[in-house]
Backbone as CSV, one residue per row, in Angstrom:
resi,resn,N_x,N_y,N_z,CA_x,CA_y,CA_z,C_x,C_y,C_z
1,MET,-161.488,46.997,-213.944,-161.637,45.388,-213.806,-160.318,44.770,-213.169
2,LEU,-160.498,44.029,-212.180,-158.924,43.568,-211.645,-158.157,42.642,-212.389
3,ASN,-157.069,42.947,-212.177,-156.090,41.886,-212.843,-155.761,41.019,-212.255
4,LEU,-156.554,40.014,-212.246,-156.139,38.560,-211.474,-154.656,38.088,-211.889
5,SER,-154.090,38.537,-212.924,-152.812,37.824,-212.618,-151.823,38.348,-211.603
6,LYS,-152.081,39.654,-211.185,-151.406,40.427,-210.465,-151.693,40.185,-208.831
7,ILE,-153.146,39.678,-209.050,-153.618,39.214,-207.563,-152.990,37.788,-207.284
8,VAL,-152.565,37.240,-208.334,-152.213,35.601,-207.905,-150.738,35.724,-207.828
9,THR,-150.306,36.668,-208.373,-148.753,36.751,-208.583,-148.248,37.132,-207.428
10,ARG,-148.593,38.523,-206.890,-148.121,39.163,-205.901,-147.988,38.224,-204.592
11,PRO,-148.660,37.720,-203.866,-148.770,36.733,-203.114,-147.278,35.546,-203.349
12,VAL,-147.350,35.246,-204.304,-146.222,34.293,-204.696,-145.009,34.945,-204.831
13,ILE,-144.629,36.237,-205.263,-143.651,36.752,-205.204,-142.857,37.597,-203.556
14,ALA,-144.109,37.734,-203.228,-143.952,38.016,-201.463,-143.302,36.991,-200.467
15,ALA,-143.946,35.886,-201.015,-143.378,34.770,-200.501,-142.164,34.211,-200.801
16,LEU,-141.984,34.460,-202.121,-140.438,33.861,-202.511,-139.116,35.187,-201.845
17,ALA,-139.821,35.981,-201.749,-138.983,37.259,-201.030,-138.774,36.817,-199.735
18,LEU,-139.832,36.136,-198.893,-139.238,35.511,-197.558,-138.448,34.665,-197.473
19,ALA,-138.862,33.801,-198.910,-138.060,32.611,-198.533,-136.450,33.060,-199.057
20,THR,-136.254,34.369,-199.767,-135.065,34.397,-199.589,-133.823,35.013,-198.317
21,VAL,-135.182,35.872,-197.812,-134.830,36.498,-196.324,-134.004,35.202,-195.575
22,SER,-134.747,33.922,-195.527,-134.040,32.936,-194.945,-132.865,32.571,-195.195
23,THR,-132.680,32.460,-196.230,-131.673,32.365,-197.275,-130.272,33.261,-196.472
24,VAL,-130.668,34.175,-196.863,-129.683,35.209,-196.428,-129.356,35.140,-194.985
25,VAL,-130.123,34.781,-194.193,-130.013,34.844,-192.735,-128.966,33.544,-192.385
26,VAL,-129.383,32.789,-192.920,-128.598,31.232,-193.013,-127.066,31.721,-193.283
27,HIS,-126.979,32.545,-194.752,-125.864,32.370,-195.052,-124.743,33.231,-193.832
28,ALA,-125.330,34.477,-193.443,-124.752,34.999,-192.709,-124.103,34.586,-191.478
29,GLU,-124.549,33.295,-191.182,-123.928,32.458,-189.532,-122.835,32.196,-190.451
30,ASP,-122.502,31.900,-191.707,-120.924,31.420,-192.181,-120.057,32.636,-192.552
31,ALA,-120.401,34.127,-192.321,-119.793,35.040,-192.560,-118.526,35.495,-191.512
32,LYS,-117.192,35.803,-191.861,-116.466,35.900,-190.957,-116.454,36.621,-189.543
33,PRO,-116.062,36.292,-188.486,-116.001,36.643,-187.485,-115.883,38.590,-187.406
34,ALA,-116.457,39.266,-186.302,-116.229,40.372,-186.337,-114.732,41.030,-185.597
35,ASP,-114.286,42.058,-186.013,-113.212,42.494,-185.693,-113.567,43.807,-185.232
36,PRO,-112.622,44.879,-184.413,-112.868,46.330,-184.158,-112.876,47.092,-185.401
37,LYS,-112.448,46.492,-186.833,-112.680,47.492,-187.951,-114.060,47.435,-188.090
38,LEU,-115.030,46.835,-187.603,-116.308,46.810,-188.051,-117.244,47.822,-187.242
39,ALA,-116.479,48.729,-186.387,-117.084,49.357,-185.359,-117.428,50.719,-186.465
40,ASN,-118.654,51.167,-186.219,-119.052,52.633,-186.828,-118.237,53.777,-186.121
41,SER,-117.949,54.438,-187.158,-117.221,55.669,-186.834,-117.873,57.199,-187.565
42,LEU,-118.924,57.509,-186.294,-120.250,58.445,-186.882,-119.763,59.872,-186.948
43,ASN,-120.354,60.673,-187.596,-120.404,62.318,-187.515,-121.242,62.586,-186.263
44,ALA,-120.409,62.951,-185.036,-121.487,63.339,-183.981,-121.914,64.965,-184.235
45,ASN,-121.435,65.455,-185.150,-121.898,67.275,-185.236,-122.666,67.054,-186.233
46,ASP,-123.407,66.164,-186.763,-124.515,65.841,-187.863,-125.852,66.091,-186.894
47,LYS,-126.277,66.959,-186.789,-127.728,67.212,-186.188,-128.865,66.722,-186.834
48,THR,-128.632,66.263,-187.951,-129.694,65.771,-188.928,-129.885,63.985,-188.528
49,ALA,-128.751,63.804,-187.761,-128.825,62.294,-187.842,-129.731,61.690,-186.996
50,GLU,-129.851,62.478,-185.561,-130.531,62.204,-184.606,-130.099,60.606,-183.914
51,GLN,-129.051,60.499,-183.587,-128.528,59.090,-183.232,-129.374,58.714,-182.030
52,ASP,-129.583,57.086,-181.995,-130.076,56.658,-181.078,-129.293,55.324,-180.637
53,ASP,-128.608,55.632,-179.533,-127.542,54.703,-179.099,-128.137,53.128,-179.272
54,LYS,-129.309,53.010,-178.718,-129.862,51.560,-178.537,-129.869,50.966,-179.627
55,LEU,-130.183,51.834,-180.715,-130.658,51.002,-182.182,-129.004,51.182,-182.791
56,LEU,-128.055,51.877,-182.806,-126.963,51.835,-183.147,-126.143,50.658,-182.625
57,LYS,-126.520,50.348,-181.189,-125.722,49.006,-180.881,-126.360,48.107,-181.433
58,LYS,-127.616,47.808,-181.479,-128.498,46.530,-181.918,-128.113,46.558,-183.569
59,ASP,-128.136,47.336,-184.047,-127.729,47.075,-185.516,-126.215,47.484,-186.128
60,ALA,-125.571,47.047,-184.875,-123.997,47.237,-185.248,-123.573,45.927,-185.812
61,ALA,-122.573,46.088,-186.863,-122.048,45.058,-187.765,-121.223,44.092,-186.952
62,VAL,-121.405,42.638,-186.862,-120.446,41.886,-186.142,-119.988,40.965,-187.005
63,LYS,-120.394,40.698,-188.479,-119.626,40.147,-189.175,-119.620,40.889,-190.967
64,VAL,-118.824,40.513,-191.632,-118.647,40.889,-192.801,-118.606,39.516,-193.852
65,ASP,-119.045,39.675,-195.245,-119.064,38.695,-196.295,-118.567,39.260,-197.549
66,ASP,-117.711,39.713,-197.814,-117.286,40.317,-199.216,-118.198,41.701,-199.244
67,GLY,-117.740,42.333,-198.367,-118.341,43.705,-198.445,-119.831,44.105,-198.266
68,LYS,-120.124,42.894,-197.803,-121.767,42.815,-197.135,-121.663,42.670,-195.391
69,TYR,-122.130,43.584,-194.856,-122.153,43.574,-193.522,-123.544,43.181,-192.844
70,PHE,-123.510,42.126,-191.579,-124.783,41.594,-191.102,-124.644,42.006,-189.374
71,ASP,-125.826,42.039,-188.960,-126.149,42.512,-187.352,-125.851,41.057,-186.825
72,ALA,-126.274,40.819,-185.466,-126.157,39.712,-184.595,-127.116,39.065,-184.838
73,GLU,-128.138,39.315,-185.476,-129.155,38.509,-185.936,-128.936,37.999,-187.356
74,GLY,-127.920,38.547,-188.084,-127.954,37.938,-189.128,-128.506,38.711,-190.277
75,HIS,-129.038,39.719,-189.891,-129.783,40.510,-190.982,-128.724,41.413,-191.794
76,PRO,-128.597,41.878,-193.153,-128.082,43.071,-193.314,-127.938,44.274,-192.735
77,THR,-126.806,44.652,-192.407,-126.795,46.215,-191.335,-125.564,47.018,-192.363
78,PHE,-125.943,48.350,-191.917,-124.875,49.554,-192.474,-123.265,49.224,-191.832
79,HIS,-122.334,50.286,-192.576,-121.030,50.397,-191.865,-120.704,51.670,-192.530
80,VAL,-120.829,52.465,-191.550,-120.253,53.873,-191.535,-118.842,54.174,-191.032
81,THR,-117.847,55.130,-191.768,-116.574,55.178,-191.277,-116.182,56.453,-191.299
82,GLN,-114.979,56.555,-191.171,-114.278,58.095,-191.506,-115.154,59.295,-191.009
83,ASP,-115.721,59.370,-189.576,-116.680,60.371,-189.410,-117.782,60.705,-190.067
84,GLY,-118.436,59.517,-190.442,-119.482,59.596,-191.164,-119.440,59.788,-192.674
85,LYS,-117.927,60.039,-192.865,-117.914,60.220,-194.360,-118.116,58.949,-195.357
86,MET,-117.723,57.651,-194.801,-117.461,56.801,-195.586,-118.719,55.808,-195.759
87,LEU,-119.637,55.419,-196.482,-120.539,54.481,-196.280,-120.170,52.984,-197.155
88,ASP,-120.571,52.026,-196.588,-120.399,50.716,-197.300,-121.320,50.742,-198.598
89,TRP,-120.934,49.845,-199.412,-121.537,49.833,-200.559,-123.131,49.749,-200.654
90,TYR,-123.750,48.587,-200.070,-125.022,48.431,-199.921,-125.882,49.596,-199.214
91,THR,-125.373,50.500,-198.319,-126.318,51.438,-197.552,-126.058,52.809,-198.996
92,TYR,-124.890,53.090,-199.614,-124.731,54.101,-200.716,-125.607,53.685,-201.581
93,SER,-125.550,52.295,-202.170,-126.666,52.109,-203.295,-128.088,51.885,-202.843
94,GLY,-128.368,51.776,-201.670,-129.472,52.331,-201.000,-130.085,53.352,-200.963
95,TYR,-129.407,54.404,-200.922,-129.611,55.911,-200.501,-129.932,56.310,-202.136
96,ARG,-128.980,55.678,-202.989,-129.243,55.875,-204.563,-130.573,55.444,-205.140
97,ARG,-130.949,54.166,-204.510,-132.184,53.355,-205.234,-133.339,54.177,-204.165
98,TYR,-133.486,54.328,-202.920,-134.507,54.839,-202.755,-134.985,56.508,-203.090
99,HIS,-133.967,57.399,-203.673,-134.274,58.536,-204.292,-134.555,58.440,-205.703
100,ALA,-134.505,57.089,-206.227,-135.035,57.154,-207.078,-136.230,56.350,-207.324
101,GLU,-136.706,55.312,-206.260,-137.930,54.878,-206.686,-139.070,55.388,-205.281
102,CYS,-138.128,55.751,-204.133,-139.438,55.721,-202.818,-139.607,57.285,-202.497
103,HIS,-138.939,58.148,-202.829,-138.853,59.154,-202.224,-140.246,60.140,-202.333
104,VAL,-140.529,59.782,-203.964,-141.575,60.760,-204.377,-143.042,60.431,-203.525
105,CYS,-143.122,59.280,-202.619,-143.997,59.338,-202.130,-143.654,59.503,-200.361
106,HIS,-142.628,58.678,-200.146,-142.083,58.968,-198.570,-141.068,59.978,-198.269
107,GLY,-141.104,60.822,-199.024,-140.260,62.281,-198.843,-138.602,61.992,-198.963
108,PRO,-137.855,62.958,-199.184,-136.483,62.890,-199.504,-135.882,62.303,-197.903
109,ASP,-134.888,61.511,-198.183,-134.204,61.134,-196.894,-134.977,60.241,-195.940
110,GLY,-135.771,59.760,-196.484,-137.205,59.007,-195.443,-138.028,60.002,-194.574
111,MET,-137.934,61.160,-194.884,-138.468,61.973,-193.914,-140.008,61.936,-193.831
112,GLY,-140.649,61.119,-194.750,-142.088,61.204,-194.946,-142.659,62.461,-195.501
113,SER,-144.132,62.305,-195.769,-144.748,63.204,-196.520,-146.353,63.330,-195.846
114,THR,-147.019,64.190,-196.555,-148.411,64.363,-195.908,-149.164,62.954,-196.362
115,TYR,-148.799,62.295,-197.135,-149.424,60.829,-197.526,-148.755,59.683,-197.511
116,ALA,-147.617,59.596,-196.838,-146.775,58.423,-196.766,-145.876,58.664,-195.170
117,PRO,-145.822,57.525,-194.402,-145.085,57.706,-193.249,-143.360,57.965,-193.871
118,ALA,-142.918,58.288,-192.757,-141.663,58.737,-192.738,-140.886,57.111,-192.484
119,LEU,-139.962,56.581,-193.264,-139.503,55.525,-192.969,-138.263,55.596,-192.231
120,LYS,-137.985,56.382,-191.814,-136.707,56.744,-190.878,-137.140,56.439,-189.701
121,ASP,-138.431,56.582,-189.729,-139.086,56.519,-188.086,-139.731,55.120,-188.201
122,SER,-140.247,54.595,-189.438,-141.018,53.017,-189.407,-139.881,52.036,-189.261
123,LEU,-138.636,52.078,-189.672,-137.567,51.262,-189.573,-137.212,51.254,-188.235
124,LYS,-137.505,51.991,-187.241,-137.121,51.665,-185.786,-137.726,50.692,-185.090
125,HIS,-138.843,50.069,-185.571,-139.279,49.250,-185.388,-139.699,47.544,-186.177
126,LEU,-139.918,48.233,-187.540,-139.850,46.796,-188.278,-138.935,46.165,-188.526
127,SER,-139.140,44.742,-188.511,-137.994,43.989,-188.365,-137.749,43.658,-190.171
128,TYR,-136.405,43.011,-190.559,-136.142,42.752,-191.694,-137.214,42.091,-192.679
129,GLU,-137.690,40.947,-191.791,-138.965,40.472,-192.670,-139.797,40.725,-192.832
130,GLU,-140.269,42.036,-191.651,-141.708,42.672,-192.100,-141.304,43.871,-193.066
131,PHE,-140.025,44.230,-193.363,-139.928,45.349,-194.305,-139.891,44.749,-195.850
132,ILE,-139.239,43.471,-195.588,-138.990,42.867,-197.412,-140.808,42.275,-197.751
133,GLY,-141.528,41.813,-196.769,-142.644,41.233,-196.749,-143.439,42.614,-197.389
134,ILE,-143.604,43.402,-196.503,-144.318,44.699,-197.089,-143.810,45.563,-198.380
135,LEU,-142.473,45.440,-198.605,-142.007,45.792,-200.100,-142.584,45.276,-201.255
136,ALA,-142.800,44.025,-200.742,-143.120,42.569,-201.809,-144.631,42.874,-202.180
137,GLY,-145.300,42.426,-201.071,-146.741,42.491,-201.090,-147.637,43.383,-200.942
138,GLY,-146.881,44.541,-200.315,-147.491,46.208,-199.999,-148.159,45.775,-198.832
139,LYS,-148.925,47.029,-198.713,-149.759,47.242,-197.320,-150.897,47.982,-197.304
140,GLN,-152.087,48.274,-196.498,-153.321,48.696,-196.687,-153.787,49.268,-195.136
141,GLU,-153.916,50.631,-194.929,-154.360,50.834,-193.565,-155.319,51.510,-193.755
142,VAL,-156.976,51.273,-193.100,-158.014,52.073,-193.680,-158.361,52.256,-192.111
143,ASN,-159.134,53.565,-192.110,-159.319,53.798,-190.840,-160.815,55.094,-191.031
144,ALA,-161.528,55.452,-190.212,-162.242,56.464,-190.545,-161.963,57.862,-190.974
145,ALA,-160.590,58.248,-190.461,-160.029,59.415,-190.929,-159.284,59.355,-192.093
146,GLU,-158.521,58.304,-192.735,-157.799,58.256,-193.714,-157.811,56.815,-194.417
147,GLN,-156.836,56.829,-195.825,-156.832,55.351,-196.081,-155.378,55.413,-196.748
148,LYS,-154.375,54.544,-196.129,-153.286,54.481,-196.580,-153.006,53.603,-197.611
149,VAL,-152.361,53.567,-198.990,-152.125,51.841,-199.569,-150.551,52.055,-199.746
150,MET,-150.224,51.175,-199.303,-148.575,51.082,-200.053,-148.735,50.187,-201.247
151,PRO,-148.206,50.604,-202.671,-148.546,49.571,-203.364,-147.390,48.279,-203.133
152,ALA,-147.806,47.228,-204.031,-146.639,45.908,-204.014,-145.877,46.046,-205.025
153,PHE,-144.272,45.791,-204.377,-143.369,45.790,-205.681,-142.898,44.750,-205.860
154,GLY,-143.222,43.341,-205.278,-142.762,42.622,-205.851,-142.382,42.011,-207.062
155,ASP,-143.118,42.595,-208.130,-142.894,42.295,-209.515,-142.028,43.307,-210.055
156,ASN,-141.615,44.423,-209.327,-140.534,45.483,-209.881,-139.208,45.311,-209.687
157,LYS,-138.384,44.767,-210.465,-136.928,44.313,-210.170,-136.308,45.577,-209.641
158,ASN,-136.624,47.004,-210.521,-135.683,47.981,-209.850,-136.069,47.976,-208.163
159,VAL,-136.767,47.611,-207.749,-137.190,47.865,-205.967,-136.422,46.353,-205.707
160,MET,-136.943,45.361,-205.939,-136.891,44.163,-205.090,-135.364,43.567,-205.337
161,CYS,-134.511,43.787,-206.840,-133.447,43.534,-206.667,-132.335,44.416,-205.832
162,TYR,-133.039,45.220,-205.012,-132.099,46.320,-204.333,-132.723,46.147,-202.804
163,SER,-133.867,45.166,-202.700,-134.290,45.304,-201.365,-133.376,45.625,-199.953
164,ASP,-132.384,44.573,-199.954,-131.131,44.593,-198.901,-130.813,46.264,-199.063
165,ASP,-130.325,47.008,-199.659,-129.850,48.361,-200.194,-130.949,49.220,-199.570
166,LEU,-132.012,49.051,-200.050,-133.098,50.047,-199.295,-132.834,49.939,-197.563
167,TYR,-133.395,48.625,-197.350,-133.183,48.206,-195.974,-132.080,48.965,-195.086
168,VAL,-130.991,48.791,-195.427,-129.619,49.148,-194.894,-129.627,50.480,-194.678
169,TYR,-130.090,51.361,-195.935,-130.038,52.482,-195.842,-130.941,53.045,-195.057
170,LEU,-132.123,52.421,-194.847,-133.431,53.155,-194.064,-132.762,52.790,-192.584
171,LYS,-132.439,51.936,-192.271,-131.895,51.327,-191.149,-130.638,52.498,-190.668
172,ALA,-129.767,52.808,-191.422,-128.921,53.521,-190.752,-129.718,55.158,-190.606
173,ARG,-130.807,55.436,-191.418,-131.534,56.719,-191.114,-132.103,56.693,-189.962
174,ALA,-132.649,55.454,-189.854,-133.651,55.032,-188.585,-132.540,55.220,-187.372
175,SER,-131.309,54.615,-187.042,-130.747,54.509,-185.828,-130.067,55.862,-185.717
176,GLY,-129.759,56.757,-186.962,-128.895,57.963,-186.923,-127.891,57.929,-187.001
177,ALA,-127.219,56.629,-188.055,-125.970,56.471,-188.303,-125.414,57.513,-189.139
178,ILE,-126.713,57.951,-190.161,-126.313,59.069,-191.210,-127.437,59.681,-191.429
179,GLY,-127.183,61.436,-191.439,-128.306,62.332,-191.580,-128.594,62.314,-192.732
180,ARG,-129.232,63.667,-193.170,-129.875,63.967,-194.519,-128.441,64.381,-195.037
181,ILE,-127.705,63.581,-195.846,-126.533,63.805,-196.540,-126.606,63.320,-198.026
182,ARG,-125.762,63.739,-198.977,-125.801,63.110,-200.160,-124.204,62.382,-200.038
183,PRO,-124.663,61.191,-200.002,-123.057,60.245,-200.013,-122.145,60.893,-200.953
184,SER,-120.701,61.244,-200.503,-119.970,61.481,-201.431,-118.862,60.245,-201.743
185,GLU,-118.464,59.629,-200.192,-117.514,58.438,-200.715,-118.131,57.234,-199.874
186,HIS,-117.781,55.961,-200.983,-118.203,54.823,-200.386,-117.403,53.495,-200.676
187,GLU,-117.466,52.546,-200.018,-116.683,51.253,-200.619,-116.911,51.027,-201.969
188,GLY,-116.009,50.170,-202.505,-116.221,49.838,-203.828,-117.171,48.466,-203.916
189,LYS,-117.879,48.416,-205.128,-119.150,47.474,-205.038,-118.301,46.156,-205.269
190,PRO,-118.978,44.984,-204.216,-118.285,43.782,-204.133,-118.295,42.989,-205.378
191,GLU,-118.089,42.058,-205.724,-118.101,40.976,-206.731,-119.465,40.533,-206.430
192,THR,-119.697,39.884,-205.216,-121.234,39.474,-204.885,-122.358,40.333,-205.336
193,ALA,-122.154,41.588,-204.981,-123.209,42.394,-205.268,-123.241,42.398,-206.805
194,LYS,-122.582,42.612,-207.724,-122.512,42.646,-209.363,-123.093,41.387,-209.654
195,LYS,-122.690,40.231,-209.213,-123.112,38.945,-209.697,-124.576,39.182,-209.308
196,ALA,-124.943,39.370,-208.036,-126.480,38.981,-207.644,-127.344,40.124,-208.603
197,GLU,-126.712,41.233,-208.996,-127.251,42.603,-209.686,-127.787,42.027,-211.064
198,LYS,-126.730,41.162,-211.532,-126.672,40.595,-212.805,-127.743,39.556,-213.140
199,GLU,-127.849,38.973,-211.827,-128.847,37.518,-212.142,-130.314,37.970,-211.829
200,CYS,-130.426,38.866,-210.863,-131.833,39.400,-210.488,-132.362,40.233,-212.042
201,MET,-131.659,41.131,-212.267,-132.127,42.033,-213.163,-132.462,41.289,-214.647
202,GLY,-131.766,40.056,-214.801,-131.605,39.366,-216.058,-130.501,39.854,-216.956
203,GLY,-129.390,40.495,-216.706,-128.364,40.940,-217.425,-127.422,40.077,-217.826
């Protein structure tokens, strides 16, 4: 039997997630202006990174606000330095969260599996708003050959409280800013990240 509360709740949560997206974008407009220190310094020798110059340019950080980086459209983005060895906090957190919550279906490092797409490829074309919407509300693709169902995570705090982290990690993979690495160095956890996590998780 269908769980009516979930059917009603998930669209509402998805709508709230998208409302949060617009708030983030507006907030990004007030972030500090770009400076040369925001340029990525990547590992050119990492053959697993599959660097895409067009995406790297589009996703480049132009603003930073307390350790959170934003692209020219005001969406969260990655910041990789020290020849690919140092990640910003959110990309590092996204790597950890992805491998805790997502890799069972979508494969390690966003590489995909026999029953779920490679998110490192999906994030080449999905917008921030589309990503958050699918994460919160799920997605279903049905054709004569197969049926693919992405479950809704709108009521899963372990996913939704870290949606930006997941997004920037997968964007970094999509653009080739980082390869199939286990991050060892990262920037410190910003105070705003600590506060947001506490509020979202209800701690």
